[in-house]
PDBQT receptor file of N, H, CA, C and O in Angstrom, charges set to zero:
ATOM      1  N   MET A   1      17.912  -2.656 -25.530  1.00  0.00    +0.000 N 
ATOM      2  CA  MET A   1      19.045  -3.117 -24.752  1.00  0.00    +0.000 C 
ATOM      3  C   MET A   1      19.414  -2.088 -23.688  1.00  0.00    +0.000 C 
ATOM      4  O   MET A   1      19.661  -2.437 -22.533  1.00  0.00    +0.000 OA
ATOM      5  N   ALA A   2      19.450  -0.834 -24.082  1.00  0.00    +0.000 N 
ATOM      6  H   ALA A   2      19.250  -0.550 -25.020  1.00  0.00    +0.000 HD
ATOM      7  CA  ALA A   2      19.799   0.223 -23.136  1.00  0.00    +0.000 C 
ATOM      8  C   ALA A   2      18.765   0.309 -22.019  1.00  0.00    +0.000 C 
ATOM      9  O   ALA A   2      19.110   0.586 -20.870  1.00  0.00    +0.000 OA
ATOM     10  N   GLU A   3      17.474   0.067 -22.361  1.00  0.00    +0.000 N 
ATOM     11  H   GLU A   3      17.194  -0.158 -23.294  1.00  0.00    +0.000 HD
ATOM     12  CA  GLU A   3      16.421   0.088 -21.349  1.00  0.00    +0.000 C 
ATOM     13  C   GLU A   3      16.641  -1.005 -20.319  1.00  0.00    +0.000 C 
ATOM     14  O   GLU A   3      16.448  -0.776 -19.125  1.00  0.00    +0.000 OA
ATOM     15  N   THR A   4      17.036  -2.173 -20.755  1.00  0.00    +0.000 N 
ATOM     16  H   THR A   4      17.192  -2.359 -21.724  1.00  0.00    +0.000 HD
ATOM     17  CA  THR A   4      17.269  -3.293 -19.847  1.00  0.00    +0.000 C 
ATOM     18  C   THR A   4      18.408  -2.977 -18.888  1.00  0.00    +0.000 C 
ATOM     19  O   THR A   4      18.311  -3.257 -17.693  1.00  0.00    +0.000 OA
ATOM     20  N   ILE A   5      19.470  -2.405 -19.399  1.00  0.00    +0.000 N 
ATOM     21  H   ILE A   5      19.548  -2.178 -20.370  1.00  0.00    +0.000 HD
ATOM     22  CA  ILE A   5      20.609  -2.030 -18.557  1.00  0.00    +0.000 C 
ATOM     23  C   ILE A   5      20.174  -0.978 -17.544  1.00  0.00    +0.000 C 
ATOM     24  O   ILE A   5      20.523  -1.064 -16.366  1.00  0.00    +0.000 OA
ATOM     25  N   PHE A   6      19.408   0.018 -18.003  1.00  0.00    +0.000 N 
ATOM     26  H   PHE A   6      19.124   0.088 -18.960  1.00  0.00    +0.000 HD
ATOM     27  CA  PHE A   6      18.918   1.074 -17.110  1.00  0.00    +0.000 C 
ATOM     28  C   PHE A   6      18.030   0.488 -16.024  1.00  0.00    +0.000 C 
ATOM     29  O   PHE A   6      18.153   0.852 -14.854  1.00  0.00    +0.000 OA
ATOM     30  N   GLN A   7      17.136  -0.418 -16.406  1.00  0.00    +0.000 N 
ATOM     31  H   GLN A   7      17.036  -0.714 -17.356  1.00  0.00    +0.000 HD
ATOM     32  CA  GLN A   7      16.243  -1.043 -15.428  1.00  0.00    +0.000 C 
ATOM     33  C   GLN A   7      17.035  -1.818 -14.383  1.00  0.00    +0.000 C 
ATOM     34  O   GLN A   7      16.716  -1.763 -13.195  1.00  0.00    +0.000 OA
ATOM     35  N   LYS A   8      18.055  -2.534 -14.814  1.00  0.00    +0.000 N 
ATOM     36  H   LYS A   8      18.314  -2.580 -15.779  1.00  0.00    +0.000 HD
ATOM     37  CA  LYS A   8      18.895  -3.282 -13.873  1.00  0.00    +0.000 C 
ATOM     38  C   LYS A   8      19.622  -2.334 -12.926  1.00  0.00    +0.000 C 
ATOM     39  O   LYS A   8      19.761  -2.623 -11.738  1.00  0.00    +0.000 OA
ATOM     40  N   GLN A   9      20.086  -1.198 -13.454  1.00  0.00    +0.000 N 
ATOM     41  H   GLN A   9      19.972  -0.963 -14.420  1.00  0.00    +0.000 HD
ATOM     42  CA  GLN A   9      20.771  -0.224 -12.616  1.00  0.00    +0.000 C 
ATOM     43  C   GLN A   9      19.812   0.366 -11.582  1.00  0.00    +0.000 C 
ATOM     44  O   GLN A   9      20.180   0.542 -10.421  1.00  0.00    +0.000 OA
ATOM     45  N   VAL A  10      18.596   0.668 -11.999  1.00  0.00    +0.000 N 
ATOM     46  H   VAL A  10      18.297   0.526 -12.943  1.00  0.00    +0.000 HD
ATOM     47  CA  VAL A  10      17.597   1.226 -11.088  1.00  0.00    +0.000 C 
ATOM     48  C   VAL A  10      17.247   0.207 -10.012  1.00  0.00    +0.000 C 
ATOM     49  O   VAL A  10      17.201   0.549  -8.830  1.00  0.00    +0.000 OA
ATOM     50  N   LEU A  11      17.004  -1.022 -10.397  1.00  0.00    +0.000 N 
ATOM     51  H   LEU A  11      17.041  -1.300 -11.357  1.00  0.00    +0.000 HD
ATOM     52  CA  LEU A  11      16.669  -2.064  -9.429  1.00  0.00    +0.000 C 
ATOM     53  C   LEU A  11      17.816  -2.302  -8.448  1.00  0.00    +0.000 C 
ATOM     54  O   LEU A  11      17.586  -2.527  -7.260  1.00  0.00    +0.000 OA
ATOM     55  N   SER A  12      19.034  -2.252  -8.941  1.00  0.00    +0.000 N 
ATOM     56  H   SER A  12      19.221  -2.070  -9.906  1.00  0.00    +0.000 HD
ATOM     57  CA  SER A  12      20.201  -2.426  -8.077  1.00  0.00    +0.000 C 
ATOM     58  C   SER A  12      20.282  -1.288  -7.057  1.00  0.00    +0.000 C 
ATOM     59  O   SER A  12      20.512  -1.518  -5.870  1.00  0.00    +0.000 OA
ATOM     60  N   LYS A  13      20.093  -0.071  -7.532  1.00  0.00    +0.000 N 
ATOM     61  H   LYS A  13      19.906   0.117  -8.497  1.00  0.00    +0.000 HD
ATOM     62  CA  LYS A  13      20.150   1.086  -6.639  1.00  0.00    +0.000 C 
ATOM     63  C   LYS A  13      19.020   1.029  -5.616  1.00  0.00    +0.000 C 
ATOM     64  O   LYS A  13      19.236   1.341  -4.445  1.00  0.00    +0.000 OA
ATOM     65  N   LEU A  14      17.828   0.637  -6.036  1.00  0.00    +0.000 N 
ATOM     66  H   LEU A  14      17.653   0.384  -6.987  1.00  0.00    +0.000 HD
ATOM     67  CA  LEU A  14      16.704   0.511  -5.107  1.00  0.00    +0.000 C 
ATOM     68  C   LEU A  14      16.986  -0.554  -4.051  1.00  0.00    +0.000 C 
ATOM     69  O   LEU A  14      16.631  -0.387  -2.884  1.00  0.00    +0.000 OA
ATOM     70  N   GLY A  15      17.613  -1.628  -4.453  1.00  0.00    +0.000 N 
ATOM     71  H   GLY A  15      17.902  -1.764  -5.401  1.00  0.00    +0.000 HD
ATOM     72  CA  GLY A  15      17.979  -2.677  -3.510  1.00  0.00    +0.000 C 
ATOM     73  C   GLY A  15      18.951  -2.166  -2.453  1.00  0.00    +0.000 C 
ATOM     74  O   GLY A  15      18.805  -2.461  -1.267  1.00  0.00    +0.000 OA
ATOM     75  N   ARG A  16      19.946  -1.397  -2.894  1.00  0.00    +0.000 N 
ATOM     76  H   ARG A  16      20.065  -1.157  -3.857  1.00  0.00    +0.000 HD
ATOM     77  CA  ARG A  16      20.904  -0.817  -1.945  1.00  0.00    +0.000 C 
ATOM     78  C   ARG A  16      20.209   0.170  -1.017  1.00  0.00    +0.000 C 
ATOM     79  O   ARG A  16      20.507   0.220   0.176  1.00  0.00    +0.000 OA
ATOM     80  N   MET A  17      19.281   0.957  -1.565  1.00  0.00    +0.000 N 
ATOM     81  H   MET A  17      19.039   0.917  -2.535  1.00  0.00    +0.000 HD
ATOM     82  CA  MET A  17      18.547   1.922  -0.746  1.00  0.00    +0.000 C 
ATOM     83  C   MET A  17      17.709   1.198   0.309  1.00  0.00    +0.000 C 
ATOM     84  O   MET A  17      17.638   1.639   1.456  1.00  0.00    +0.000 OA
ATOM     85  N   GLU A  18      17.084   0.104  -0.071  1.00  0.00    +0.000 N 
ATOM     86  H   GLU A  18      17.141  -0.254  -1.003  1.00  0.00    +0.000 HD
ATOM     87  CA  GLU A  18      16.269  -0.669   0.877  1.00  0.00    +0.000 C 
ATOM     88  C   GLU A  18      17.139  -1.214   2.005  1.00  0.00    +0.000 C 
ATOM     89  O   GLU A  18      16.732  -1.207   3.166  1.00  0.00    +0.000 OA
ATOM     90  N   LYS A  19      18.339  -1.688   1.664  1.00  0.00    +0.000 N 
ATOM     91  H   LYS A  19      18.670  -1.694   0.720  1.00  0.00    +0.000 HD
ATOM     92  CA  LYS A  19      19.253  -2.179   2.695  1.00  0.00    +0.000 C 
ATOM     93  C   LYS A  19      19.657  -1.051   3.634  1.00  0.00    +0.000 C 
ATOM     94  O   LYS A  19      19.729  -1.242   4.848  1.00  0.00    +0.000 OA
ATOM     95  N   ASN A  20      19.921   0.134   3.067  1.00  0.00    +0.000 N 
ATOM     96  H   ASN A  20      19.862   0.289   2.080  1.00  0.00    +0.000 HD
ATOM     97  CA  ASN A  20      20.286   1.283   3.891  1.00  0.00    +0.000 C 
ATOM     98  C   ASN A  20      19.140   1.676   4.817  1.00  0.00    +0.000 C 
ATOM     99  O   ASN A  20      19.359   1.987   5.987  1.00  0.00    +0.000 OA
ATOM    100  N   ILE A  21      17.926   1.662   4.293  1.00  0.00    +0.000 N 
ATOM    101  H   ILE A  21      17.748   1.409   3.342  1.00  0.00    +0.000 HD
ATOM    102  CA  ILE A  21      16.755   1.998   5.105  1.00  0.00    +0.000 C 
ATOM    103  C   ILE A  21      16.604   0.994   6.238  1.00  0.00    +0.000 C 
ATOM    104  O   ILE A  21      16.286   1.372   7.365  1.00  0.00    +0.000 OA
ATOM    105  N   SER A  22      16.830  -0.276   5.945  1.00  0.00    +0.000 N 
ATOM    106  H   SER A  22      17.089  -0.583   5.029  1.00  0.00    +0.000 HD
ATOM    107  CA  SER A  22      16.744  -1.311   6.982  1.00  0.00    +0.000 C 
ATOM    108  C   SER A  22      17.769  -1.069   8.080  1.00  0.00    +0.000 C 
ATOM    109  O   SER A  22      17.460  -1.201   9.264  1.00  0.00    +0.000 OA
ATOM    110  N   CYS A  23      18.986  -0.716   7.690  1.00  0.00    +0.000 N 
ATOM    111  H   CYS A  23      19.238  -0.609   6.728  1.00  0.00    +0.000 HD
ATOM    112  CA  CYS A  23      20.030  -0.426   8.683  1.00  0.00    +0.000 C 
ATOM    113  C   CYS A  23      19.650   0.776   9.537  1.00  0.00    +0.000 C 
ATOM    114  O   CYS A  23      19.832   0.762  10.754  1.00  0.00    +0.000 OA
ATOM    115  N   ILE A  24      19.128   1.804   8.905  1.00  0.00    +0.000 N 
ATOM    116  H   ILE A  24      18.981   1.816   7.916  1.00  0.00    +0.000 HD
ATOM    117  CA  ILE A  24      18.707   3.003   9.641  1.00  0.00    +0.000 C 
ATOM    118  C   ILE A  24      17.584   2.667  10.598  1.00  0.00    +0.000 C 
ATOM    119  O   ILE A  24      17.587   3.111  11.746  1.00  0.00    +0.000 OA
ATOM    120  N   MET A  25      16.615   1.878  10.129  1.00  0.00    +0.000 N 
ATOM    121  H   MET A  25      16.612   1.517   9.196  1.00  0.00    +0.000 HD
ATOM    122  CA  MET A  25      15.500   1.496  10.991  1.00  0.00    +0.000 C 
ATOM    123  C   MET A  25      15.992   0.698  12.195  1.00  0.00    +0.000 C 
ATOM    124  O   MET A  25      15.529   0.923  13.313  1.00  0.00    +0.000 OA
ATOM    125  N   GLU A  26      16.913  -0.219  11.987  1.00  0.00    +0.000 N 
ATOM    126  H   GLU A  26      17.290  -0.402  11.078  1.00  0.00    +0.000 HD
ATOM    127  CA  GLU A  26      17.450  -1.005  13.095  1.00  0.00    +0.000 C 
ATOM    128  C   GLU A  26      18.160  -0.099  14.092  1.00  0.00    +0.000 C 
ATOM    129  O   GLU A  26      18.024  -0.265  15.304  1.00  0.00    +0.000 OA
ATOM    130  N   TYR A  27      18.915   0.855  13.573  1.00  0.00    +0.000 N 
ATOM    131  H   TYR A  27      19.026   0.990  12.589  1.00  0.00    +0.000 HD
ATOM    132  CA  TYR A  27      19.616   1.785  14.460  1.00  0.00    +0.000 C 
ATOM    133  C   TYR A  27      18.612   2.604  15.270  1.00  0.00    +0.000 C 
ATOM    134  O   TYR A  27      18.757   2.760  16.483  1.00  0.00    +0.000 OA
ATOM    135  N   LEU A  28      17.598   3.121  14.589  1.00  0.00    +0.000 N 
ATOM    136  H   LEU A  28      17.480   2.994  13.604  1.00  0.00    +0.000 HD
ATOM    137  CA  LEU A  28      16.601   3.932  15.276  1.00  0.00    +0.000 C 
ATOM    138  C   LEU A  28      15.825   3.114  16.299  1.00  0.00    +0.000 C 
ATOM    139  O   LEU A  28      15.520   3.602  17.388  1.00  0.00    +0.000 OA
ATOM    140  N   GLU A  29      15.511   1.888  15.955  1.00  0.00    +0.000 N 
ATOM    141  H   GLU A  29      15.759   1.492  15.070  1.00  0.00    +0.000 HD
ATOM    142  CA  GLU A  29      14.777   1.035  16.882  1.00  0.00    +0.000 C 
ATOM    143  C   GLU A  29      15.595   0.775  18.138  1.00  0.00    +0.000 C 
ATOM    144  O   GLU A  29      15.050   0.653  19.235  1.00  0.00    +0.000 OA
ATOM    145  N   ASP A  30      16.897   0.692  17.966  1.00  0.00    +0.000 N 
ATOM    146  H   ASP A  30      17.339   0.791  17.075  1.00  0.00    +0.000 HD
ATOM    147  CA  ASP A  30      17.761   0.435  19.110  1.00  0.00    +0.000 C 
ATOM    148  C   ASP A  30      18.017   1.699  19.927  1.00  0.00    +0.000 C 
ATOM    149  O   ASP A  30      18.492   1.621  21.060  1.00  0.00    +0.000 OA
ATOM    150  N   SER A  31      17.710   2.843  19.367  1.00  0.00    +0.000 N 
ATOM    151  H   SER A  31      17.324   2.907  18.447  1.00  0.00    +0.000 HD
ATOM    152  CA  SER A  31      17.929   4.077  20.116  1.00  0.00    +0.000 C 
ATOM    153  C   SER A  31      16.716   4.364  20.981  1.00  0.00    +0.000 C 
ATOM    154  O   SER A  31      16.074   3.430  21.460  1.00  0.00    +0.000 OA
ATOM    155  N   ARG A  32      16.392   5.595  21.187  1.00  0.00    +0.000 N 
ATOM    156  H   ARG A  32      16.914   6.354  20.797  1.00  0.00    +0.000 HD
ATOM    157  CA  ARG A  32      15.398   5.977  22.189  1.00  0.00    +0.000 C 
ATOM    158  C   ARG A  32      13.974   6.099  21.663  1.00  0.00    +0.000 C 
ATOM    159  O   ARG A  32      13.260   7.022  22.052  1.00  0.00    +0.000 OA
ATOM    160  N   LEU A  33      13.557   5.221  20.819  1.00  0.00    +0.000 N 
ATOM    161  H   LEU A  33      14.138   4.471  20.503  1.00  0.00    +0.000 HD
ATOM    162  CA  LEU A  33      12.197   5.262  20.306  1.00  0.00    +0.000 C 
ATOM    163  C   LEU A  33      11.229   4.607  21.290  1.00  0.00    +0.000 C 
ATOM    164  O   LEU A  33      11.538   3.593  21.916  1.00  0.00    +0.000 OA
ATOM    165  N   THR A  34      10.061   5.210  21.406  1.00  0.00    +0.000 N 
ATOM    166  H   THR A  34       9.810   6.034  20.898  1.00  0.00    +0.000 HD
ATOM    167  CA  THR A  34       9.018   4.594  22.216  1.00  0.00    +0.000 C 
ATOM    168  C   THR A  34       8.356   3.490  21.398  1.00  0.00    +0.000 C 
ATOM    169  O   THR A  34       8.589   3.379  20.195  1.00  0.00    +0.000 OA
ATOM    170  N   ALA A  35       7.546   2.690  22.042  1.00  0.00    +0.000 N 
ATOM    171  H   ALA A  35       7.357   2.781  23.020  1.00  0.00    +0.000 HD
ATOM    172  CA  ALA A  35       6.842   1.614  21.335  1.00  0.00    +0.000 C 
ATOM    173  C   ALA A  35       5.944   2.188  20.245  1.00  0.00    +0.000 C 
ATOM    174  O   ALA A  35       5.843   1.614  19.160  1.00  0.00    +0.000 OA
ATOM    175  N   GLU A  36       5.290   3.320  20.524  1.00  0.00    +0.000 N 
ATOM    176  H   GLU A  36       5.372   3.786  21.404  1.00  0.00    +0.000 HD
ATOM    177  CA  GLU A  36       4.415   3.961  19.537  1.00  0.00    +0.000 C 
ATOM    178  C   GLU A  36       5.219   4.456  18.336  1.00  0.00    +0.000 C 
ATOM    179  O   GLU A  36       4.780   4.306  17.195  1.00  0.00    +0.000 OA
ATOM    180  N   GLU A  37       6.380   5.037  18.578  1.00  0.00    +0.000 N 
ATOM    181  H   GLU A  37       6.737   5.158  19.504  1.00  0.00    +0.000 HD
ATOM    182  CA  GLU A  37       7.230   5.518  17.491  1.00  0.00    +0.000 C 
ATOM    183  C   GLU A  37       7.738   4.359  16.629  1.00  0.00    +0.000 C 
ATOM    184  O   GLU A  37       7.812   4.475  15.406  1.00  0.00    +0.000 OA
ATOM    185  N   LYS A  38       8.086   3.250  17.271  1.00  0.00    +0.000 N 
ATOM    186  H   LYS A  38       8.027   3.156  18.265  1.00  0.00    +0.000 HD
ATOM    187  CA  LYS A  38       8.522   2.074  16.514  1.00  0.00    +0.000 C 
ATOM    188  C   LYS A  38       7.402   1.575  15.606  1.00  0.00    +0.000 C 
ATOM    189  O   LYS A  38       7.639   1.212  14.454  1.00  0.00    +0.000 OA
ATOM    190  N   LYS A  39       6.174   1.561  16.142  1.00  0.00    +0.000 N 
ATOM    191  H   LYS A  39       5.983   1.856  17.078  1.00  0.00    +0.000 HD
ATOM    192  CA  LYS A  39       5.024   1.108  15.364  1.00  0.00    +0.000 C 
ATOM    193  C   LYS A  39       4.800   2.026  14.159  1.00  0.00    +0.000 C 
ATOM    194  O   LYS A  39       4.569   1.553  13.047  1.00  0.00    +0.000 OA
ATOM    195  N   LEU A  40       4.868   3.338  14.388  1.00  0.00    +0.000 N 
ATOM    196  H   LEU A  40       5.056   3.722  15.292  1.00  0.00    +0.000 HD
ATOM    197  CA  LEU A  40       4.680   4.296  13.296  1.00  0.00    +0.000 C 
ATOM    198  C   LEU A  40       5.773   4.160  12.240  1.00  0.00    +0.000 C 
ATOM    199  O   LEU A  40       5.500   4.271  11.045  1.00  0.00    +0.000 OA
ATOM    200  N   LEU A  41       6.988   3.925  12.669  1.00  0.00    +0.000 N 
ATOM    201  H   LEU A  41       7.210   3.835  13.640  1.00  0.00    +0.000 HD
ATOM    202  CA  LEU A  41       8.102   3.746  11.737  1.00  0.00    +0.000 C 
ATOM    203  C   LEU A  41       7.895   2.499  10.884  1.00  0.00    +0.000 C 
ATOM    204  O   LEU A  41       8.136   2.525   9.677  1.00  0.00    +0.000 OA
ATOM    205  N   GLN A  42       7.455   1.417  11.500  1.00  0.00    +0.000 N 
ATOM    206  H   GLN A  42       7.259   1.396  12.481  1.00  0.00    +0.000 HD
ATOM    207  CA  GLN A  42       7.196   0.186  10.753  1.00  0.00    +0.000 C 
ATOM    208  C   GLN A  42       6.059   0.379   9.762  1.00  0.00    +0.000 C 
ATOM    209  O   GLN A  42       6.131  -0.114   8.636  1.00  0.00    +0.000 OA
ATOM    210  N   GLU A  43       4.994   1.099  10.172  1.00  0.00    +0.000 N 
ATOM    211  H   GLU A  43       4.936   1.499  11.086  1.00  0.00    +0.000 HD
ATOM    212  CA  GLU A  43       3.879   1.362   9.263  1.00  0.00    +0.000 C 
ATOM    213  C   GLU A  43       4.327   2.221   8.090  1.00  0.00    +0.000 C 
ATOM    214  O   GLU A  43       3.928   1.973   6.952  1.00  0.00    +0.000 OA
ATOM    215  N   SER A  44       5.152   3.231   8.355  1.00  0.00    +0.000 N 
ATOM    216  H   SER A  44       5.475   3.433   9.279  1.00  0.00    +0.000 HD
ATOM    217  CA  SER A  44       5.656   4.088   7.288  1.00  0.00    +0.000 C 
ATOM    218  C   SER A  44       6.488   3.293   6.298  1.00  0.00    +0.000 C 
ATOM    219  O   SER A  44       6.371   3.475   5.086  1.00  0.00    +0.000 OA
ATOM    220  N   HIS A  45       7.323   2.416   6.820  1.00  0.00    +0.000 N 
ATOM    221  H   HIS A  45       7.418   2.269   7.805  1.00  0.00    +0.000 HD
ATOM    222  CA  HIS A  45       8.155   1.591   5.940  1.00  0.00    +0.000 C 
ATOM    223  C   HIS A  45       7.284   0.671   5.092  1.00  0.00    +0.000 C 
ATOM    224  O   HIS A  45       7.548   0.477   3.906  1.00  0.00    +0.000 OA
ATOM    225  N   LYS A  46       6.252   0.110   5.700  1.00  0.00    +0.000 N 
ATOM    226  H   LYS A  46       6.037   0.268   6.663  1.00  0.00    +0.000 HD
ATOM    227  CA  LYS A  46       5.330  -0.766   4.967  1.00  0.00    +0.000 C 
ATOM    228  C   LYS A  46       4.644   0.013   3.847  1.00  0.00    +0.000 C 
ATOM    229  O   LYS A  46       4.551  -0.471   2.719  1.00  0.00    +0.000 OA
ATOM    230  N   HIS A  47       4.161   1.221   4.158  1.00  0.00    +0.000 N 
ATOM    231  H   HIS A  47       4.236   1.613   5.075  1.00  0.00    +0.000 HD
ATOM    232  CA  HIS A  47       3.497   2.045   3.148  1.00  0.00    +0.000 C 
ATOM    233  C   HIS A  47       4.462   2.444   2.041  1.00  0.00    +0.000 C 
ATOM    234  O   HIS A  47       4.082   2.503   0.871  1.00  0.00    +0.000 OA
ATOM    235  N   GLU A  48       5.707   2.718   2.409  1.00  0.00    +0.000 N 
ATOM    236  H   GLU A  48       6.016   2.670   3.359  1.00  0.00    +0.000 HD
ATOM    237  CA  GLU A  48       6.709   3.074   1.403  1.00  0.00    +0.000 C 
ATOM    238  C   GLU A  48       6.936   1.919   0.438  1.00  0.00    +0.000 C 
ATOM    239  O   GLU A  48       7.013   2.120  -0.774  1.00  0.00    +0.000 OA
ATOM    240  N   LYS A  49       7.044   0.713   0.977  1.00  0.00    +0.000 N 
ATOM    241  H   LYS A  49       6.981   0.549   1.962  1.00  0.00    +0.000 HD
ATOM    242  CA  LYS A  49       7.264  -0.457   0.123  1.00  0.00    +0.000 C 
ATOM    243  C   LYS A  49       6.072  -0.698  -0.798  1.00  0.00    +0.000 C 
ATOM    244  O   LYS A  49       6.237  -1.177  -1.919  1.00  0.00    +0.000 OA
ATOM    245  N   GLU A  50       4.865  -0.363  -0.321  1.00  0.00    +0.000 N 
ATOM    246  H   GLU A  50       4.732   0.026   0.590  1.00  0.00    +0.000 HD
ATOM    247  CA  GLU A  50       3.648  -0.566  -1.110  1.00  0.00    +0.000 C 
ATOM    248  C   GLU A  50       3.355   0.612  -2.032  1.00  0.00    +0.000 C 
ATOM    249  O   GLU A  50       2.417   0.555  -2.828  1.00  0.00    +0.000 OA
ATOM    250  N   GLY A  51       4.154   1.689  -1.934  1.00  0.00    +0.000 N 
ATOM    251  H   GLY A  51       4.916   1.735  -1.288  1.00  0.00    +0.000 HD
ATOM    252  CA  GLY A  51       3.937   2.866  -2.768  1.00  0.00    +0.000 C 
ATOM    253  C   GLY A  51       2.728   3.674  -2.352  1.00  0.00    +0.000 C 
ATOM    254  O   GLY A  51       2.111   4.331  -3.190  1.00  0.00    +0.000 OA
ATOM    255  N   LYS A  52       2.373   3.643  -1.068  1.00  0.00    +0.000 N 
ATOM    256  H   LYS A  52       2.875   3.109  -0.387  1.00  0.00    +0.000 HD
ATOM    257  CA  LYS A  52       1.174   4.324  -0.587  1.00  0.00    +0.000 C 
ATOM    258  C   LYS A  52       1.471   5.598   0.204  1.00  0.00    +0.000 C 
ATOM    259  O   LYS A  52       0.583   6.117   0.881  1.00  0.00    +0.000 OA
ATOM    260  N   LEU A  53       2.696   6.110   0.133  1.00  0.00    +0.000 N 
ATOM    261  H   LEU A  53       3.417   5.689  -0.417  1.00  0.00    +0.000 HD
ATOM    262  CA  LEU A  53       3.010   7.317   0.885  1.00  0.00    +0.000 C 
ATOM    263  C   LEU A  53       2.293   8.516   0.273  1.00  0.00    +0.000 C 
ATOM    264  O   LEU A  53       2.143   8.604  -0.945  1.00  0.00    +0.000 OA
ATOM    265  N   LEU A  54       1.854   9.428   1.120  1.00  0.00    +0.000 N 
ATOM    266  H   LEU A  54       1.975   9.356   2.110  1.00  0.00    +0.000 HD
ATOM    267  CA  LEU A  54       1.169  10.630   0.676  1.00  0.00    +0.000 C 
ATOM    268  C   LEU A  54       2.140  11.796   0.642  1.00  0.00    +0.000 C 
ATOM    269  O   LEU A  54       3.053  11.882   1.464  1.00  0.00    +0.000 OA
ATOM    270  N   SER A  55       1.939  12.687  -0.311  1.00  0.00    +0.000 N 
ATOM    271  H   SER A  55       1.199  12.616  -0.979  1.00  0.00    +0.000 HD
ATOM    272  CA  SER A  55       2.724  13.913  -0.317  1.00  0.00    +0.000 C 
ATOM    273  C   SER A  55       2.168  14.826   0.764  1.00  0.00    +0.000 C 
ATOM    274  O   SER A  55       1.067  14.598   1.265  1.00  0.00    +0.000 OA
ATOM    275  N   SER A  56       2.920  15.855   1.124  1.00  0.00    +0.000 N 
ATOM    276  H   SER A  56       3.814  16.040   0.716  1.00  0.00    +0.000 HD
ATOM    277  CA  SER A  56       2.443  16.775   2.147  1.00  0.00    +0.000 C 
ATOM    278  C   SER A  56       1.164  17.478   1.692  1.00  0.00    +0.000 C 
ATOM    279  O   SER A  56       0.293  17.769   2.512  1.00  0.00    +0.000 OA
ATOM    280  N   GLN A  57       1.045  17.751   0.402  1.00  0.00    +0.000 N 
ATOM    281  H   GLN A  57       1.753  17.515  -0.264  1.00  0.00    +0.000 HD
ATOM    282  CA  GLN A  57      -0.169  18.387  -0.128  1.00  0.00    +0.000 C 
ATOM    283  C   GLN A  57      -1.368  17.456  -0.006  1.00  0.00    +0.000 C 
ATOM    284  O   GLN A  57      -2.450  17.882   0.398  1.00  0.00    +0.000 OA
ATOM    285  N   ASP A  58      -1.180  16.190  -0.351  1.00  0.00    +0.000 N 
ATOM    286  H   ASP A  58      -0.301  15.843  -0.679  1.00  0.00    +0.000 HD
ATOM    287  CA  ASP A  58      -2.270  15.219  -0.225  1.00  0.00    +0.000 C 
ATOM    288  C   ASP A  58      -2.695  15.046   1.236  1.00  0.00    +0.000 C 
ATOM    289  O   ASP A  58      -3.880  14.922   1.545  1.00  0.00    +0.000 OA
ATOM    290  N   LEU A  59      -1.708  15.042   2.116  1.00  0.00    +0.000 N 
ATOM    291  H   LEU A  59      -0.745  15.143   1.865  1.00  0.00    +0.000 HD
ATOM    292  CA  LEU A  59      -2.002  14.896   3.543  1.00  0.00    +0.000 C 
ATOM    293  C   LEU A  59      -2.796  16.095   4.047  1.00  0.00    +0.000 C 
ATOM    294  O   LEU A  59      -3.757  15.937   4.800  1.00  0.00    +0.000 OA
ATOM    295  N   ASN A  60      -2.394  17.290   3.630  1.00  0.00    +0.000 N 
ATOM    296  H   ASN A  60      -1.614  17.418   3.018  1.00  0.00    +0.000 HD
ATOM    297  CA  ASN A  60      -3.120  18.500   4.028  1.00  0.00    +0.000 C 
ATOM    298  C   ASN A  60      -4.557  18.474   3.539  1.00  0.00    +0.000 C 
ATOM    299  O   ASN A  60      -5.471  18.870   4.262  1.00  0.00    +0.000 OA
ATOM    300  N   LYS A  61      -4.755  18.008   2.314  1.00  0.00    +0.000 N 
ATOM    301  H   LYS A  61      -4.012  17.687   1.727  1.00  0.00    +0.000 HD
ATOM    302  CA  LYS A  61      -6.122  17.903   1.776  1.00  0.00    +0.000 C 
ATOM    303  C   LYS A  61      -6.940  16.907   2.579  1.00  0.00    +0.000 C 
ATOM    304  O   LYS A  61      -8.108  17.147   2.887  1.00  0.00    +0.000 OA
ATOM    305  N   LYS A  62      -6.315  15.788   2.914  1.00  0.00    +0.000 N 
ATOM    306  H   LYS A  62      -5.366  15.593   2.664  1.00  0.00    +0.000 HD
ATOM    307  CA  LYS A  62      -7.000  14.754   3.671  1.00  0.00    +0.000 C 
ATOM    308  C   LYS A  62      -7.387  15.255   5.057  1.00  0.00    +0.000 C 
ATOM    309  O   LYS A  62      -8.444  14.907   5.582  1.00  0.00    +0.000 OA
ATOM    310  N   LEU A  63      -6.518  16.078   5.641  1.00  0.00    +0.000 N 
ATOM    311  H   LEU A  63      -5.659  16.361   5.214  1.00  0.00    +0.000 HD
ATOM    312  CA  LEU A  63      -6.779  16.627   6.974  1.00  0.00    +0.000 C 
ATOM    313  C   LEU A  63      -7.644  17.881   6.924  1.00  0.00    +0.000 C 
ATOM    314  O   LEU A  63      -8.062  18.394   7.963  1.00  0.00    +0.000 OA
ATOM    315  N   GLY A  64      -7.910  18.371   5.725  1.00  0.00    +0.000 N 
ATOM    316  H   GLY A  64      -7.570  17.954   4.881  1.00  0.00    +0.000 HD
ATOM    317  CA  GLY A  64      -8.735  19.570   5.567  1.00  0.00    +0.000 C 
ATOM    318  C   GLY A  64      -8.003  20.861   5.902  1.00  0.00    +0.000 C 
ATOM    319  O   GLY A  64      -8.617  21.832   6.344  1.00  0.00    +0.000 OA
ATOM    320  N   LEU A  65      -6.702  20.870   5.692  1.00  0.00    +0.000 N 
ATOM    321  H   LEU A  65      -6.204  20.081   5.332  1.00  0.00    +0.000 HD
ATOM    322  CA  LEU A  65      -5.898  22.077   5.982  1.00  0.00    +0.000 C 
ATOM    323  C   LEU A  65      -5.675  22.892   4.737  1.00  0.00    +0.000 C 
ATOM    324  O   LEU A  65      -5.024  23.935   4.791  1.00  0.00    +0.000 OA
TER     325      LEU A  65
């Protein structure tokens, strides 16, 4: 029972976070972003939703740094 309540709380918080991210993205899109920056922001958001974001360490390994 406690697990179910916790899961609902986590899902609720994630939902609020997603709404906040959407608001931030809309604000940023309306500000001084170039078309390329808007595209990168949309791709990042897509990867975040899919759980495909890389850590800085993984990125460095991928880039050979």
